[in-house]
N, CA, C and O atoms as CSV, one atom per row, in Angstrom:
chain,resi,resn,atom,element,x,y,z
A,1,UNK,N,N,85.111,123.762,90.373
A,1,UNK,CA,C,84.840,122.828,91.429
A,1,UNK,C,C,83.441,122.274,91.182
A,1,UNK,O,O,82.500,123.022,90.919
A,2,UNK,N,N,83.322,120.958,91.272
A,2,UNK,CA,C,82.053,120.290,91.039
A,2,UNK,C,C,82.019,119.032,91.895
A,2,UNK,O,O,82.970,118.251,91.890
A,3,UNK,N,N,80.947,118.838,92.617
A,3,UNK,CA,C,80.779,117.641,93.443
A,3,UNK,C,C,81.924,117.468,94.434
A,3,UNK,O,O,82.322,116.336,94.711
A,4,UNK,N,N,82.463,118.553,94.971
A,4,UNK,CA,C,83.535,118.479,95.950
A,4,UNK,C,C,84.892,118.149,95.377
A,4,UNK,O,O,85.847,117.962,96.131
A,5,UNK,N,N,85.007,118.072,94.052
A,5,UNK,CA,C,86.284,117.778,93.392
A,5,UNK,C,C,86.703,119.001,92.585
A,5,UNK,O,O,85.891,119.886,92.317
A,6,UNK,N,N,87.961,119.042,92.206
A,6,UNK,CA,C,88.525,120.137,91.440
A,6,UNK,C,C,88.783,119.657,90.023
A,6,UNK,O,O,89.281,118.549,89.822
A,7,UNK,N,N,88.446,120.483,89.035
A,7,UNK,CA,C,88.641,120.112,87.638
A,7,UNK,C,C,89.481,121.157,86.923
A,7,UNK,O,O,89.384,122.349,87.217
A,8,UNK,N,N,90.297,120.713,85.995
A,8,UNK,CA,C,90.967,121.583,85.049
A,8,UNK,C,C,90.206,121.446,83.741
A,8,UNK,O,O,89.978,120.333,83.265
A,9,UNK,N,N,89.812,122.570,83.159
A,9,UNK,CA,C,88.978,122.537,81.960
A,9,UNK,C,C,89.776,122.854,80.710
A,9,UNK,O,O,90.731,123.630,80.739
A,10,UNK,N,N,89.365,122.237,79.611
A,10,UNK,CA,C,89.975,122.490,78.318
A,10,UNK,C,C,89.396,123.745,77.695
A,10,UNK,O,O,88.548,124.393,78.307
A,11,UNK,N,N,89.830,124.108,76.494
A,11,UNK,CA,C,89.395,125.351,75.863
A,11,UNK,C,C,87.903,125.390,75.535
A,11,UNK,O,O,87.336,126.473,75.397
A,12,UNK,N,N,87.264,124.237,75.409
A,12,UNK,CA,C,85.838,124.217,75.086
A,12,UNK,C,C,85.000,123.729,76.261
A,12,UNK,O,O,83.860,123.299,76.084
A,13,UNK,N,N,85.573,123.799,77.469
A,13,UNK,CA,C,84.837,123.424,78.665
A,13,UNK,C,C,84.886,121.954,79.016
A,13,UNK,O,O,84.239,121.527,79.973
A,14,UNK,N,N,85.640,121.170,78.263
A,14,UNK,CA,C,85.746,119.747,78.592
A,14,UNK,C,C,86.651,119.552,79.799
A,14,UNK,O,O,87.600,120.313,79.992
A,15,UNK,N,N,86.370,118.548,80.607
A,15,UNK,CA,C,87.161,118.265,81.799
A,15,UNK,C,C,88.444,117.538,81.411
A,15,UNK,O,O,88.395,116.408,80.923
A,16,UNK,N,N,89.589,118.178,81.624
A,16,UNK,CA,C,90.873,117.579,81.273
A,16,UNK,C,C,91.537,116.901,82.467
A,16,UNK,O,O,92.080,115.804,82.343
A,17,UNK,N,N,91.490,117.559,83.621
A,17,UNK,CA,C,92.167,117.061,84.818
A,17,UNK,C,C,91.162,117.061,85.955
A,17,UNK,O,O,90.373,117.994,86.100
A,18,UNK,N,N,91.195,116.002,86.765
A,18,UNK,CA,C,90.314,115.923,87.925
A,18,UNK,C,C,91.157,115.652,89.160
A,18,UNK,O,O,92.039,114.794,89.147
A,19,UNK,N,N,90.879,116.388,90.222
A,19,UNK,CA,C,91.538,116.154,91.510
A,19,UNK,C,C,90.478,115.763,92.528
A,19,UNK,O,O,89.602,116.559,92.867
A,20,UNK,N,N,90.566,114.544,93.006
A,20,UNK,CA,C,89.674,114.075,94.058
A,20,UNK,C,C,90.163,114.622,95.391
A,20,UNK,O,O,91.371,114.714,95.608
A,21,UNK,N,N,89.259,114.985,96.284
A,21,UNK,CA,C,89.712,115.435,97.601
A,21,UNK,C,C,90.460,114.324,98.331
A,21,UNK,O,O,90.222,113.141,98.086
A,22,UNK,N,N,91.362,114.709,99.225
A,22,UNK,CA,C,92.121,113.724,99.987
A,22,UNK,C,C,91.230,112.984,100.981
A,22,UNK,O,O,91.452,111.805,101.253
A,23,UNK,N,N,90.214,113.675,101.529
A,23,UNK,CA,C,89.370,113.030,102.530
A,23,UNK,C,C,87.887,113.322,102.326
A,23,UNK,O,O,87.100,112.391,102.152
A,24,UNK,N,N,87.495,114.575,102.342
A,24,UNK,CA,C,86.072,114.901,102.342
A,24,UNK,C,C,85.660,115.636,101.075
A,24,UNK,O,O,85.188,115.022,100.118
A,25,UNK,N,N,85.839,116.944,101.073
A,25,UNK,CA,C,85.450,117.748,99.917
A,25,UNK,C,C,86.288,119.006,99.845
A,25,UNK,O,O,86.645,119.584,100.871
A,26,UNK,N,N,86.600,119.427,98.641
A,26,UNK,CA,C,87.280,120.695,98.422
A,26,UNK,C,C,86.258,121.795,98.670
A,26,UNK,O,O,85.193,121.806,98.053
A,27,UNK,N,N,86.578,122.725,99.575
A,27,UNK,CA,C,85.652,123.817,99.857
A,27,UNK,C,C,86.164,125.162,99.356
A,27,UNK,O,O,85.397,126.117,99.234
A,28,UNK,N,N,87.463,125.234,99.067
A,28,UNK,CA,C,88.032,126.481,98.563
A,28,UNK,C,C,89.322,126.168,97.826
A,28,UNK,O,O,90.050,125.243,98.184
A,29,UNK,N,N,89.592,126.951,96.795
A,29,UNK,CA,C,90.883,126.839,96.122
A,29,UNK,C,C,91.298,128.201,95.621
A,29,UNK,O,O,90.467,129.085,95.411
A,30,UNK,N,N,92.590,128.359,95.434
A,30,UNK,CA,C,93.164,129.613,94.955
A,30,UNK,C,C,94.182,129.256,93.881
A,30,UNK,O,O,95.237,128.694,94.175
A,31,UNK,N,N,93.863,129.579,92.657
A,31,UNK,CA,C,94.739,129.245,91.540
A,31,UNK,C,C,95.744,130.362,91.300
A,31,UNK,O,O,95.380,131.533,91.185
A,32,UNK,N,N,96.997,129.983,91.228
A,32,UNK,CA,C,98.096,130.898,90.926
A,32,UNK,C,C,98.907,130.275,89.806
A,32,UNK,O,O,98.712,129.097,89.507
A,33,UNK,N,N,99.821,131.022,89.165
A,33,UNK,CA,C,100.653,130.423,88.122
A,33,UNK,C,C,101.433,129.222,88.666
A,33,UNK,O,O,102.093,129.325,89.700
A,34,UNK,N,N,101.357,128.114,87.987
A,34,UNK,CA,C,102.086,126.880,88.285
A,34,UNK,C,C,101.594,126.125,89.516
A,34,UNK,O,O,102.133,125.061,89.819
A,35,UNK,N,N,100.592,126.631,90.240
A,35,UNK,CA,C,100.108,125.899,91.411
A,35,UNK,C,C,98.693,126.313,91.779
A,35,UNK,O,O,98.207,127.379,91.400
A,36,UNK,N,N,98.051,125.426,92.532
A,36,UNK,CA,C,96.714,125.690,93.062
A,36,UNK,C,C,96.715,125.316,94.539
A,36,UNK,O,O,97.071,124.195,94.901
A,37,UNK,N,N,96.315,126.258,95.390
A,37,UNK,CA,C,96.190,125.992,96.815
A,37,UNK,C,C,94.783,125.493,97.079
A,37,UNK,O,O,93.811,126.043,96.562
A,38,UNK,N,N,94.681,124.446,97.887
A,38,UNK,CA,C,93.391,123.801,98.122
A,38,UNK,C,C,93.130,123.712,99.621
A,38,UNK,O,O,94.011,123.349,100.401
A,39,UNK,N,N,91.903,124.049,100.007
A,39,UNK,CA,C,91.455,123.861,101.382
A,39,UNK,C,C,90.286,122.891,101.357
A,39,UNK,O,O,89.283,123.113,100.678
A,40,UNK,N,N,90.436,121.821,102.106
A,40,UNK,CA,C,89.366,120.833,102.208
A,40,UNK,C,C,88.576,121.045,103.485
A,40,UNK,O,O,89.048,121.679,104.430
A,41,UNK,N,N,87.383,120.511,103.497
A,41,UNK,CA,C,86.607,120.478,104.728
A,41,UNK,C,C,87.442,119.696,105.739
A,41,UNK,O,O,87.900,118.600,105.414
A,42,UNK,N,N,87.661,120.213,106.954
A,42,UNK,CA,C,88.598,119.566,107.872
A,42,UNK,C,C,88.113,118.260,108.485
A,42,UNK,O,O,88.928,117.463,108.950
A,43,UNK,N,N,86.833,118.027,108.497
A,43,UNK,CA,C,86.321,116.830,109.149
A,43,UNK,C,C,86.431,115.642,108.221
A,43,UNK,O,O,85.992,115.697,107.072
A,44,UNK,N,N,87.016,114.572,108.715
A,44,UNK,CA,C,87.241,113.394,107.905
A,44,UNK,C,C,88.706,113.156,107.620
A,44,UNK,O,O,89.089,112.059,107.212
A,45,UNK,N,N,89.534,114.173,107.829
A,45,UNK,CA,C,90.981,113.986,107.680
A,45,UNK,C,C,91.512,113.272,108.917
A,45,UNK,O,O,90.989,113.459,110.016
A,46,UNK,N,N,92.525,112.474,108.748
A,46,UNK,CA,C,93.147,111.810,109.883
A,46,UNK,C,C,93.734,112.849,110.831
A,46,UNK,O,O,94.193,113.900,110.382
A,47,UNK,N,N,93.726,112.576,112.127
A,47,UNK,CA,C,94.292,113.533,113.083
A,47,UNK,C,C,95.737,113.889,112.717
A,47,UNK,O,O,96.545,113.023,112.383
A,48,UNK,N,N,96.030,115.175,112.789
A,48,UNK,CA,C,97.378,115.643,112.476
A,48,UNK,C,C,97.590,116.038,111.025
A,48,UNK,O,O,98.575,116.706,110.710
A,49,UNK,N,N,96.680,115.638,110.127
A,49,UNK,CA,C,96.814,116.036,108.719
A,49,UNK,C,C,96.157,117.398,108.507
A,49,UNK,O,O,95.008,117.597,108.902
A,50,UNK,N,N,96.870,118.329,107.891
A,50,UNK,CA,C,96.291,119.646,107.643
A,50,UNK,C,C,95.270,119.597,106.509
A,50,UNK,O,O,95.333,118.734,105.634
A,51,UNK,N,N,94.340,120.530,106.542
A,51,UNK,CA,C,93.339,120.590,105.482
A,51,UNK,C,C,93.705,121.589,104.389
A,51,UNK,O,O,92.859,121.953,103.571
A,52,UNK,N,N,94.957,122.035,104.370
A,52,UNK,CA,C,95.459,122.956,103.356
A,52,UNK,C,C,96.650,122.315,102.665
A,52,UNK,O,O,97.575,121.835,103.319
A,53,UNK,N,N,96.621,122.309,101.333
A,53,UNK,CA,C,97.718,121.728,100.571
A,53,UNK,C,C,97.816,122.399,99.215
A,53,UNK,O,O,96.985,123.235,98.860
A,54,UNK,N,N,98.846,122.022,98.453
A,54,UNK,CA,C,99.122,122.661,97.172
A,54,UNK,C,C,99.267,121.614,96.075
A,54,UNK,O,O,99.879,120.565,96.279
A,55,UNK,N,N,98.701,121.908,94.918
A,55,UNK,CA,C,98.801,121.045,93.741
A,55,UNK,C,C,99.607,121.753,92.666
A,55,UNK,O,O,99.597,122.981,92.580
A,56,UNK,N,N,100.309,120.973,91.842
A,56,UNK,CA,C,101.009,121.569,90.700
A,56,UNK,C,C,100.023,121.759,89.551
A,56,UNK,O,O,98.825,121.527,89.718
A,57,UNK,N,N,100.515,122.176,88.395
A,57,UNK,CA,C,99.662,122.452,87.247
A,57,UNK,C,C,98.912,121.245,86.722
A,57,UNK,O,O,97.886,121.398,86.059
A,58,UNK,N,N,99.405,120.043,87.005
A,58,UNK,CA,C,98.738,118.809,86.578
A,58,UNK,C,C,97.892,118.212,87.714
A,58,UNK,O,O,97.480,117.054,87.650
A,59,UNK,N,N,97.644,119.013,88.739
A,59,UNK,CA,C,96.843,118.615,89.911
A,59,UNK,C,C,97.469,117.469,90.701
A,59,UNK,O,O,96.760,116.633,91.261
A,60,UNK,N,N,98.796,117.434,90.741
A,60,UNK,CA,C,99.515,116.466,91.590
A,60,UNK,C,C,99.902,117.167,92.888
A,60,UNK,O,O,100.234,118.353,92.892
A,61,UNK,N,N,99.854,116.426,93.978
A,61,UNK,CA,C,100.175,116.990,95.280
A,61,UNK,C,C,101.631,117.433,95.329
A,61,UNK,O,O,102.536,116.634,95.086
A,62,UNK,N,N,101.859,118.713,95.644
A,62,UNK,CA,C,103.218,119.250,95.815
A,62,UNK,C,C,103.606,119.218,97.288
A,62,UNK,O,O,104.698,118.773,97.639
A,63,UNK,N,N,102.706,119.691,98.149
A,63,UNK,CA,C,102.969,119.701,99.584
A,63,UNK,C,C,101.672,119.799,100.375
A,63,UNK,O,O,100.636,120.232,99.872
A,64,UNK,N,N,101.771,119.381,101.633
A,64,UNK,CA,C,100.711,119.619,102.606
A,64,UNK,C,C,101.276,120.638,103.581
A,64,UNK,O,O,102.457,120.585,103.925
A,65,UNK,N,N,100.440,121.562,104.027
A,65,UNK,CA,C,100.904,122.654,104.874
A,65,UNK,C,C,101.493,122.153,106.178
A,65,UNK,O,O,101.001,121.194,106.772
A,66,UNK,N,N,102.541,122.808,106.611
A,66,UNK,CA,C,103.107,122.590,107.937
A,66,UNK,C,C,102.278,123.475,108.881
A,66,UNK,O,O,102.729,124.529,109.330
A,67,UNK,N,N,101.071,123.018,109.161
A,67,UNK,CA,C,100.090,123.815,109.899
A,67,UNK,C,C,100.412,123.758,111.394
A,67,UNK,O,O,100.498,122.668,111.959
A,68,UNK,N,N,100.589,124.906,112.039
A,68,UNK,CA,C,101.046,124.927,113.433
A,68,UNK,C,C,99.948,124.719,114.478
A,68,UNK,O,O,100.243,124.631,115.670
A,69,UNK,N,N,98.696,124.642,114.050
A,69,UNK,CA,C,97.566,124.598,114.981
A,69,UNK,C,C,96.769,123.312,114.792
A,69,UNK,O,O,95.806,123.304,114.026
A,70,UNK,N,N,97.140,122.236,115.461
A,70,UNK,CA,C,96.492,120.945,115.208
A,70,UNK,C,C,94.987,120.911,115.505
A,70,UNK,O,O,94.254,120.137,114.890
A,71,UNK,N,N,94.524,121.743,116.443
A,71,UNK,CA,C,93.103,121.752,116.790
A,71,UNK,C,C,92.368,122.965,116.240
A,71,UNK,O,O,91.256,123.259,116.678
A,72,UNK,N,N,92.962,123.670,115.296
A,72,UNK,CA,C,92.395,124.888,114.735
A,72,UNK,C,C,92.676,124.898,113.233
A,72,UNK,O,O,93.653,125.509,112.798
A,73,UNK,N,N,91.832,124.228,112.428
A,73,UNK,CA,C,92.128,124.052,111.001
A,73,UNK,C,C,92.059,125.348,110.200
A,73,UNK,O,O,91.525,126.360,110.653
A,74,UNK,N,N,92.609,125.279,109.018
A,74,UNK,CA,C,92.547,126.397,108.086
A,74,UNK,C,C,91.080,126.640,107.715
A,74,UNK,O,O,90.343,125.713,107.382
A,75,UNK,N,N,90.681,127.912,107.783
A,75,UNK,CA,C,89.310,128.276,107.444
A,75,UNK,C,C,89.224,129.180,106.221
A,75,UNK,O,O,88.144,129.391,105.671
A,76,UNK,N,N,90.378,129.717,105.795
A,76,UNK,CA,C,90.355,130.633,104.650
A,76,UNK,C,C,91.747,130.803,104.090
A,76,UNK,O,O,92.714,130.976,104.833
A,77,UNK,N,N,91.843,130.752,102.765
A,77,UNK,CA,C,93.085,131.090,102.066
A,77,UNK,C,C,92.994,132.578,101.779
A,77,UNK,O,O,92.086,133.027,101.079
A,78,UNK,N,N,93.930,133.340,102.317
A,78,UNK,CA,C,93.865,134.795,102.164
A,78,UNK,C,C,94.489,135.222,100.847
A,78,UNK,O,O,93.811,135.816,100.008
A,79,UNK,N,N,95.778,134.928,100.648
A,79,UNK,CA,C,96.452,135.327,99.410
A,79,UNK,C,C,97.881,134.791,99.389
A,79,UNK,O,O,98.403,134.313,100.396
A,80,UNK,N,N,98.487,134.885,98.226
A,80,UNK,CA,C,99.899,134.573,98.064
A,80,UNK,C,C,100.581,135.811,97.513
A,80,UNK,O,O,100.113,136.420,96.551
A,81,UNK,N,N,101.690,136.175,98.133
A,81,UNK,CA,C,102.476,137.312,97.641
A,81,UNK,C,C,103.904,137.172,98.136
A,81,UNK,O,O,104.139,136.719,99.256
A,82,UNK,N,N,104.854,137.558,97.302
A,82,UNK,CA,C,106.275,137.562,97.662
A,82,UNK,C,C,106.754,136.218,98.201
A,82,UNK,O,O,107.546,136.167,99.142
A,83,UNK,N,N,106.273,135.134,97.604
A,83,UNK,CA,C,106.723,133.809,98.009
A,83,UNK,C,C,106.103,133.287,99.294
A,83,UNK,O,O,106.546,132.269,99.825
A,84,UNK,N,N,105.088,133.968,99.799
A,84,UNK,CA,C,104.425,133.547,101.027
A,84,UNK,C,C,102.929,133.357,100.802
A,84,UNK,O,O,102.282,134.131,100.097
A,85,UNK,N,N,102.406,132.315,101.417
A,85,UNK,CA,C,100.972,132.047,101.386
A,85,UNK,C,C,100.409,132.416,102.746
A,85,UNK,O,O,100.904,131.958,103.776
A,86,UNK,N,N,99.382,133.238,102.747
A,86,UNK,CA,C,98.744,133.655,103.990
A,86,UNK,C,C,97.382,132.978,104.075
A,86,UNK,O,O,96.594,133.005,103.130
A,87,UNK,N,N,97.126,132.369,105.234
A,87,UNK,CA,C,95.854,131.690,105.477
A,87,UNK,C,C,95.377,132.067,106.871
A,87,UNK,O,O,96.130,132.622,107.672
A,88,UNK,N,N,94.120,131.758,107.147
A,88,UNK,CA,C,93.543,132.084,108.445
A,88,UNK,C,C,92.900,130.844,109.034
A,88,UNK,O,O,92.241,130.082,108.326
A,89,UNK,N,N,93.090,130.641,110.334
A,89,UNK,CA,C,92.509,129.486,111.012
A,89,UNK,C,C,91.058,129.772,111.393
A,89,UNK,O,O,90.584,130.901,111.268
A,90,UNK,N,N,90.368,128.749,111.854
A,90,UNK,CA,C,88.968,128.896,112.257
A,90,UNK,C,C,88.796,129.897,113.392
A,90,UNK,O,O,87.764,130.561,113.479
A,91,UNK,N,N,89.805,130.013,114.269
A,91,UNK,CA,C,89.704,130.961,115.384
A,91,UNK,C,C,90.237,132.348,115.033
A,91,UNK,O,O,90.221,133.246,115.875
A,92,UNK,N,N,90.712,132.531,113.794
A,92,UNK,CA,C,91.176,133.838,113.343
A,92,UNK,C,C,92.674,134.053,113.396
A,92,UNK,O,O,93.140,135.165,113.147
A,93,UNK,N,N,93.440,133.025,113.712
A,93,UNK,CA,C,94.896,133.149,113.720
A,93,UNK,C,C,95.381,133.224,112.272
A,93,UNK,O,O,95.007,132.393,111.444
A,94,UNK,N,N,96.207,134.212,111.974
A,94,UNK,CA,C,96.773,134.361,110.634
A,94,UNK,C,C,98.064,133.548,110.585
A,94,UNK,O,O,98.951,133.719,111.422
A,95,UNK,N,N,98.157,132.655,109.587
A,95,UNK,CA,C,99.307,131.767,109.435
A,95,UNK,C,C,99.992,132.083,108.110
A,95,UNK,O,O,99.338,132.197,107.073
A,96,UNK,N,N,101.313,132.222,108.156
A,96,UNK,CA,C,102.107,132.502,106.959
A,96,UNK,C,C,102.961,131.273,106.665
A,96,UNK,O,O,103.682,130.776,107.530
A,97,UNK,N,N,102.865,130.792,105.423
A,97,UNK,CA,C,103.606,129.616,104.975
A,97,UNK,C,C,104.482,129.986,103.788
A,97,UNK,O,O,104.178,130.925,103.052
A,98,UNK,N,N,105.562,129.250,103.603
A,98,UNK,CA,C,106.387,129.407,102.414
A,98,UNK,C,C,105.588,128.835,101.238
A,98,UNK,O,O,105.190,127.671,101.271
A,99,UNK,N,N,105.355,129.632,100.215
A,99,UNK,CA,C,104.488,129.230,99.112
A,99,UNK,C,C,105.021,128.030,98.327
A,99,UNK,O,O,104.231,127.218,97.846
A,100,UNK,N,N,106.319,127.904,98.192
A,100,UNK,CA,C,106.897,126.826,97.392
A,100,UNK,C,C,106.922,125.481,98.105
A,100,UNK,O,O,106.946,124.436,97.454
A,101,UNK,N,N,106.916,125.495,99.447
A,101,UNK,CA,C,107.082,124.242,100.193
A,101,UNK,C,C,105.995,123.960,101.225
A,101,UNK,O,O,105.845,122.820,101.665
A,102,UNK,N,N,105.241,124.975,101.615
A,102,UNK,CA,C,104.230,124.804,102.656
A,102,UNK,C,C,104.792,124.864,104.056
A,102,UNK,O,O,104.071,124.607,105.020
A,103,UNK,N,N,106.072,125.201,104.191
A,103,UNK,CA,C,106.691,125.277,105.518
A,103,UNK,C,C,106.173,126.482,106.291
A,103,UNK,O,O,105.945,127.554,105.729
A,104,UNK,N,N,105.995,126.281,107.583
A,104,UNK,CA,C,105.518,127.324,108.480
A,104,UNK,C,C,106.567,128.416,108.617
A,104,UNK,O,O,107.749,128.133,108.817
A,105,UNK,N,N,106.124,129.684,108.507
A,105,UNK,CA,C,107.009,130.830,108.695
A,105,UNK,C,C,106.641,131.580,109.978
A,105,UNK,O,O,107.503,131.830,110.820
A,106,UNK,N,N,105.370,131.937,110.125
A,106,UNK,CA,C,104.951,132.725,111.275
A,106,UNK,C,C,103.442,132.641,111.454
A,106,UNK,O,O,102.707,132.219,110.561
A,107,UNK,N,N,103.010,133.055,112.630
A,107,UNK,CA,C,101.574,133.183,112.883
A,107,UNK,C,C,101.358,134.351,113.820
A,107,UNK,O,O,102.260,134.756,114.553
A,108,UNK,N,N,100.147,134.887,113.785
A,108,UNK,CA,C,99.824,135.995,114.682
A,108,UNK,C,C,98.454,135.730,115.284
A,108,UNK,O,O,97.574,135.153,114.646
A,109,UNK,N,N,98.297,136.165,116.520
A,109,UNK,CA,C,97.037,135.939,117.233
A,109,UNK,C,C,95.904,136.691,116.522
A,109,UNK,O,O,96.140,137.700,115.858
A,110,UNK,N,N,94.689,136.192,116.667
A,110,UNK,CA,C,93.557,136.896,116.037
A,110,UNK,C,C,93.411,138.293,116.635
A,110,UNK,O,O,93.676,138.514,117.817
A,111,UNK,N,N,92.990,139.216,115.800
A,111,UNK,CA,C,92.785,140.571,116.277
A,111,UNK,C,C,91.441,140.655,116.988
A,111,UNK,O,O,90.438,140.137,116.497
A,112,UNK,N,N,91.427,141.306,118.138
A,112,UNK,CA,C,90.201,141.456,118.914
A,112,UNK,C,C,89.474,142.708,118.442
A,112,UNK,O,O,90.092,143.746,118.203
A,113,UNK,N,N,88.160,142.597,118.310
A,113,UNK,CA,C,87.361,143.759,117.932
A,113,UNK,C,C,87.337,144.749,119.103
A,113,UNK,O,O,87.141,144.362,120.256
A,114,UNK,N,N,87.537,146.021,118.787
A,114,UNK,CA,C,87.506,147.046,119.842
A,114,UNK,C,C,86.091,147.187,120.361
A,114,UNK,O,O,85.135,147.158,119.586
A,115,UNK,N,N,85.956,147.338,121.648
A,115,UNK,CA,C,84.592,147.471,122.155
A,115,UNK,C,C,84.578,147.653,123.553
A,115,UNK,O,O,83.508,147.782,124.148
């Protein structure tokens, strides 16, 4: 990641592929075989557009997340396992998406600290 954009590098460090952010800047990405999950800074996106999406190996858009929380953007990509992508919202809600399509599967309320 450089200057808010995502790059695919060649064997000698040359930039082969460049992905410009959809709106503002790429703040996090998670590379997996055949895909890269991208989280952009949420401010600057049109209302209703999620700040989490997936790119294929050539950095082409595969899907945008079916994000269930319009006023609570994605704040962290947790992991992908067993065909599911787990992410966390700004308020701590855990969201589970289908890794291949970005479709919403489930969400759980943030855990409260004991005290």
